[in-house]
C-alpha positions as CSV (number, residue, x, y, z in Angstrom):
1,M,74.0,118.8,76.4
2,I,73.1,115.6,78.3
3,N,76.7,114.6,78.7
4,G,77.7,118.1,79.7
5,N,75.2,118.4,82.4
6,V,76.1,114.9,83.7
7,E,79.7,116.1,83.9
8,L,78.6,119.1,86.0
9,L,76.6,116.7,88.3
10,L,79.6,114.5,88.8
11,M,81.6,117.5,89.8
12,D,79.0,118.4,92.5
13,I,78.4,115.1,94.2
14,G,80.9,113.2,96.3
15,K,82.6,110.0,95.3
16,G,80.7,108.0,97.8
17,D,77.2,109.3,96.8
18,P,74.9,106.4,96.0
19,L,73.6,108.3,93.0
20,R,77.0,108.3,91.3
21,N,76.6,104.9,89.7
22,E,73.3,105.8,88.2
23,I,74.7,109.1,86.9
24,N,77.6,107.3,85.3
25,E,75.2,105.0,83.6
26,I,73.5,108.0,82.0
27,R,76.9,109.4,81.0
28,S,77.8,106.0,79.4
29,A,74.6,106.0,77.3
30,S,75.1,109.6,76.3
31,L,78.7,108.9,75.1
32,S,77.4,105.9,73.1
33,A,74.8,108.1,71.4
34,A,77.4,110.8,70.7
35,K,79.7,108.1,69.1
36,L,76.9,106.9,66.9
37,T,76.1,110.5,65.9
38,K,79.7,111.1,64.9
39,Q,79.8,107.9,62.8
40,L,76.7,108.9,60.9
41,L,78.1,112.4,60.3
42,A,81.4,110.9,59.2
43,F,79.7,108.7,56.6
44,S,77.5,111.6,55.3
45,R,80.7,113.8,55.2
46,K,79.1,116.5,57.5
47,Q,81.5,115.9,60.4
48,P,83.7,119.0,61.0
49,V,87.3,118.5,60.5
50,H,90.4,120.2,61.9
51,M,92.9,119.8,59.0
52,K,96.6,120.4,59.5
53,V,99.9,119.0,58.1
54,L,100.7,115.7,59.8
55,D,103.5,113.1,59.6
56,F,101.4,110.0,58.9
57,A,104.4,107.8,59.7
58,T,104.8,109.2,63.2
59,L,101.1,108.9,63.9
60,L,101.0,105.3,62.7
61,D,104.0,104.4,64.9
62,G,102.3,106.0,67.9
63,S,99.2,103.9,67.4
64,R,101.0,100.6,68.4
65,S,99.9,100.7,72.1
66,M,96.3,101.4,71.1
67,L,96.3,98.5,68.7
68,E,97.8,96.2,71.3
69,R,94.9,97.1,73.6
70,V,92.1,96.3,71.1
71,L,93.6,93.2,69.5
72,R,93.8,89.8,71.0
73,E,97.2,88.1,71.8
74,D,96.8,85.6,69.0
75,I,97.0,88.5,66.4
76,I,100.5,89.5,65.3
77,I,100.8,93.3,64.6
78,S,103.2,94.5,61.9
79,L,103.8,98.2,61.3
80,E,105.9,98.9,58.2
81,V,106.9,102.4,57.1
82,K,108.4,102.7,53.6
83,V,108.3,106.4,53.2
84,S,110.3,109.3,54.5
85,G,108.4,112.5,55.0
86,G,104.9,111.0,54.7
87,Y,103.1,114.3,55.1
88,V,99.4,114.7,54.6
89,L,96.8,117.4,55.2
90,A,94.5,115.6,57.6
91,D,92.6,115.5,60.8
92,S,94.6,113.5,63.4
93,S,91.5,112.2,65.2
94,F,90.2,111.0,61.8
95,L,93.4,109.1,61.1
96,E,93.3,107.5,64.6
97,Q,89.7,106.5,64.1
98,I,90.5,105.0,60.7
99,I,93.4,102.9,62.1
100,L,91.2,101.8,65.0
101,N,88.2,100.9,63.0
102,M,90.3,99.0,60.4
103,A,92.0,97.0,63.2
104,I,88.7,96.0,64.8
105,N,87.3,94.9,61.4
106,S,90.4,92.8,60.8
107,R,90.4,91.4,64.3
108,D,86.8,90.1,63.9
109,A,87.7,88.6,60.5
110,M,90.5,86.5,62.2
111,P,88.6,84.6,65.0
112,E,91.4,82.1,65.2
113,G,94.2,84.6,65.1
114,G,96.5,85.7,62.4
115,T,98.6,88.7,61.2
116,L,97.5,92.3,60.8
117,T,99.9,94.4,58.7
118,F,99.9,98.2,58.4
119,L,102.2,99.3,55.6
120,L,102.7,103.0,54.8
121,D,104.3,104.0,51.5
122,R,104.2,106.8,48.8
123,I,102.8,106.1,45.4
124,V,102.3,108.1,42.2
125,A,99.0,107.4,40.5
126,D,98.7,107.9,36.8
127,E,95.5,108.2,34.8
128,Q,95.2,104.3,34.6
129,F,96.0,103.6,38.3
130,V,93.4,101.2,39.8
131,S,93.2,99.8,43.3
132,G,90.7,97.3,44.5
133,G,88.6,97.9,41.3
134,V,88.5,101.7,41.9
135,L,90.1,104.2,39.5
136,I,92.2,106.6,41.6
137,S,92.5,110.2,40.5
138,P,96.0,111.0,39.2
139,G,98.4,112.4,41.7
140,E,100.9,111.7,44.5
141,Y,99.6,109.9,47.6
142,I,100.6,108.6,50.9
143,R,99.0,105.1,51.0
144,L,98.2,103.1,54.1
145,R,97.6,99.4,53.3
146,I,95.9,97.3,56.0
147,S,96.1,93.6,55.2
148,D,94.9,90.7,57.3
149,T,95.0,86.9,57.1
150,G,91.4,86.5,57.9
151,T,88.4,84.8,56.3
152,G,88.1,87.2,53.4
153,M,84.8,88.1,51.8
154,T,82.5,87.3,49.0
155,D,82.1,89.6,46.0
156,D,78.7,90.6,47.2
157,C,80.0,91.5,50.7
158,R,82.9,93.4,49.2
159,E,80.6,95.5,47.1
160,K,78.5,96.5,50.2
161,I,81.3,96.8,52.7
162,F,81.3,100.6,52.9
163,E,77.5,100.9,53.1
164,P,76.1,102.2,56.4
165,F,74.5,99.6,58.7
166,F,75.8,96.7,56.5
167,T,77.4,94.1,58.7
168,T,78.0,90.4,58.8
169,K,78.1,90.5,62.6
170,T,75.3,90.1,65.1
171,K,73.7,93.2,66.5
172,E,75.5,92.8,69.7
173,K,78.9,92.8,68.0
174,G,78.6,95.5,65.4
175,S,76.5,98.5,64.2
176,G,77.6,98.4,60.6
177,L,79.0,101.9,60.8
178,G,82.7,101.2,61.4
179,L,83.8,101.0,57.7
180,S,81.2,103.4,56.4
181,S,82.5,106.0,58.8
182,V,86.0,105.3,57.5
183,Y,84.8,105.9,54.0
184,G,83.2,109.2,55.0
185,M,86.3,110.4,56.9
186,V,88.6,109.5,54.0
187,K,86.4,111.4,51.5
188,Q,86.3,114.4,53.8
189,M,90.1,114.5,53.6
190,K,90.0,114.4,49.8
191,G,91.2,110.8,49.6
192,F,90.2,107.3,48.5
193,V,89.6,104.0,50.2
194,T,89.5,100.7,48.4
195,V,89.3,97.0,49.3
196,D,90.5,93.8,47.7
197,S,89.5,90.4,49.1
198,K,88.6,86.9,48.3
199,V,87.0,84.2,50.5
200,G,89.8,82.4,52.4
201,E,92.5,84.8,51.3
202,G,92.1,87.7,53.8
203,A,91.5,91.3,52.9
204,V,93.6,94.3,51.9
205,F,92.2,97.8,52.5
206,S,94.1,100.8,51.0
207,V,93.7,104.4,52.2
208,F,95.0,107.0,49.8
209,L,95.6,110.6,51.1
210,P,97.1,113.3,48.9
211,A,100.8,113.9,49.7
212,V,101.7,117.4,50.7
213,D,105.0,119.3,51.0
214,G,105.9,121.1,54.3
215,M,106.6,120.1,57.8
216,P,104.0,119.1,60.5
217,E,103.0,121.8,63.0
218,K,104.9,121.6,66.2
219,K,102.9,121.0,69.4
220,D,103.2,123.8,71.9
221,A,104.1,122.7,75.4
222,P,101.5,123.4,77.9
223,G,102.1,126.5,80.0
224,R,103.7,126.0,83.4
225,H,101.5,128.7,85.0
226,R,98.0,127.7,83.9
227,R,96.3,129.3,86.9
228,D,97.8,132.7,85.9
229,K,96.8,132.3,82.3
230,V,93.2,131.3,83.2
231,E,92.7,134.1,85.7
232,N,93.9,136.7,83.2
233,A,91.9,135.3,80.2
234,T,88.6,136.6,78.9
235,L,86.4,134.5,76.6
236,L,83.5,135.7,74.5
237,V,81.0,132.8,73.9
238,V,78.4,133.2,71.2
239,E,75.7,130.6,71.0
240,D,72.0,131.0,70.1
241,D,70.8,128.0,72.1
242,P,70.2,129.3,75.7
243,A,70.7,125.9,77.3
244,V,74.1,125.3,75.5
245,L,75.1,128.9,76.2
246,Q,74.4,128.4,79.9
247,F,76.3,125.2,80.0
248,L,79.4,126.7,78.3
249,Q,79.2,129.7,80.7
250,R,79.0,127.4,83.8
251,I,81.8,125.0,82.7
252,L,84.2,127.8,81.7
253,T,83.4,129.9,84.8
254,R,84.2,126.9,87.0
255,Q,87.6,126.8,85.3
256,G,88.3,130.4,86.4
257,Y,87.9,132.2,83.0
258,K,86.2,135.6,82.7
259,V,83.2,134.7,80.4
260,L,81.2,137.1,78.3
261,T,78.1,135.7,76.6
262,A,76.1,136.6,73.5
263,I,73.2,134.9,71.7
264,D,74.0,136.3,68.2
265,A,76.4,138.4,66.2
266,D,74.8,141.7,67.1
267,S,75.0,141.1,70.8
268,A,78.5,139.8,70.4
269,F,79.6,143.1,68.8
270,E,77.9,145.0,71.6
271,R,79.7,143.0,74.3
272,S,83.0,143.6,72.5
273,R,82.4,147.3,72.2
274,S,81.4,147.7,75.9
275,Y,84.2,145.6,77.2
276,E,87.3,147.7,77.6
277,K,89.9,145.0,78.4
278,A,91.3,142.4,76.0
279,I,89.3,139.5,74.8
280,D,91.6,136.5,74.2
281,I,89.3,134.0,72.5
282,V,85.9,134.1,70.8
283,I,84.1,130.8,71.0
284,T,81.2,130.8,68.5
285,D,78.8,128.4,66.9
286,I,79.1,128.5,63.1
287,V,75.3,128.6,62.5
288,L,73.8,131.7,64.1
289,P,70.7,133.7,63.3
290,G,71.7,136.5,60.9
291,M,75.5,136.7,60.5
292,N,77.2,133.3,60.8
293,G,80.1,132.6,63.1
294,I,82.7,132.7,60.4
295,D,81.8,136.2,59.3
296,L,81.4,137.3,62.9
297,V,85.0,136.4,63.7
298,K,86.2,138.2,60.6
299,K,84.4,141.4,61.6
300,L,85.5,141.2,65.3
301,K,89.1,140.9,64.2
302,K,88.9,144.3,62.5
303,T,88.8,145.9,66.0
304,R,90.4,143.1,68.0
305,Q,93.3,141.9,65.8
306,T,94.8,139.6,68.5
307,V,91.7,137.7,69.4
308,R,91.8,134.0,68.6
309,E,88.8,131.9,67.5
310,L,87.3,128.5,68.3
311,F,84.4,127.4,66.2
312,I,81.9,124.8,67.5
313,S,79.5,123.0,65.2
314,G,77.5,119.8,64.9
315,Y,78.1,119.7,61.1
316,F,78.7,121.9,58.2
317,Q,77.5,121.8,54.6
318,E,80.5,121.8,52.4
319,E,78.5,122.8,49.3
320,E,77.4,126.0,51.1
321,E,80.5,126.8,53.1
322,G,83.1,125.8,50.5
323,D,86.4,124.7,51.9
324,T,86.6,127.5,54.5
325,L,86.9,125.1,57.4
326,L,89.2,122.6,55.7
327,V,92.4,124.7,55.9
328,P,95.2,124.3,58.4
329,G,95.0,126.5,61.5
330,V,91.3,126.7,61.9
331,N,90.2,125.6,65.4
332,L,87.0,123.6,65.2
333,L,85.3,121.5,67.9
334,Q,82.5,119.1,67.0
335,K,79.3,118.9,68.9
336,P,78.7,116.8,71.0
337,F,82.0,117.3,72.8
338,E,83.3,116.7,76.3
339,S,84.3,119.6,78.5
340,A,87.9,118.2,78.8
341,D,88.3,118.7,75.0
342,L,87.0,122.2,75.2
343,I,89.4,123.1,78.0
344,R,92.3,121.5,76.2
345,I,91.8,123.6,73.0
346,I,91.4,126.8,75.0
347,D,94.6,126.1,76.9
348,Q,96.4,125.5,73.6
349,L,95.1,128.8,72.2
350,L,96.2,130.7,75.4
351,S,99.6,129.1,75.0
352,Y,99.8,130.6,71.5
353,R,98.9,133.9,73.0
354,D,101.7,133.7,75.6
355,S,104.3,132.6,73.0
356,P,107.1,135.1,72.3
């Protein structure tokens, strides 16, 4: 909410306003807090995920420019792909965060430079397969091996490397959440992460994700006539927090959408019944008083078969919800989020609506 209201403030004031620098400082602090929250949720495995079939090789190849930005010039980057059709059921933002966090960890372990190698291959693990001292469940995996020529680590350090807040860096250089969040994200995607290292011999991290059959989802090209799509789109927003609901209404109305609001499932059904025109998207929190957002959408679709859904949530409890939100095609936006991410997903859903 802090970041959202700051965004609205920045929209209202001019570029030369003397308060703009102070407001940007608030936004920077808010984004840092949001990043920390996401890292904690990732470790505890309560961070919502948007799972779909992805080509890991394509994603890895596309990460080269990002890696070049975060690594120093004295570090040689090597990307090796030894698999064809390296498809996994995963969250693309998770994979990008894993690659980034691993790269930063290796960078800091090579203060005098070195080589960082990302190798992607496909392996079949039997009942005796062990990596980095960890027994991997039998199955077929796409494996990402991240190896560096850094200082390596002691046995004691290696055993604690995935613990939250454990770090060998100063407080100014590390929070101790980078690798623990990697561990949490990999576990959420039903995978394994291991490490093998000795002092003076660098380190090898291995990320195992279950291999899947099938082709990645194609990205829909953005519509050429966004203004027409926006002006003709109606959104139903369901949120029990009045402040969040007001913010969503303000930001979406500014974009030109017709916005209907509701504080719970009952009021959402009433708005749907009384609104005679089409409702394109229902945007709902998962946790609501009474009926939850998932059941709300299911019931709404009985009378509005073409409506699409976007769930928003800070976290979900896998033990309570099961794997409902871990299947491809479910649109899920994690709180806290930026308005640009919200608008991007809505535009994608409207593109699906307009597809032949």
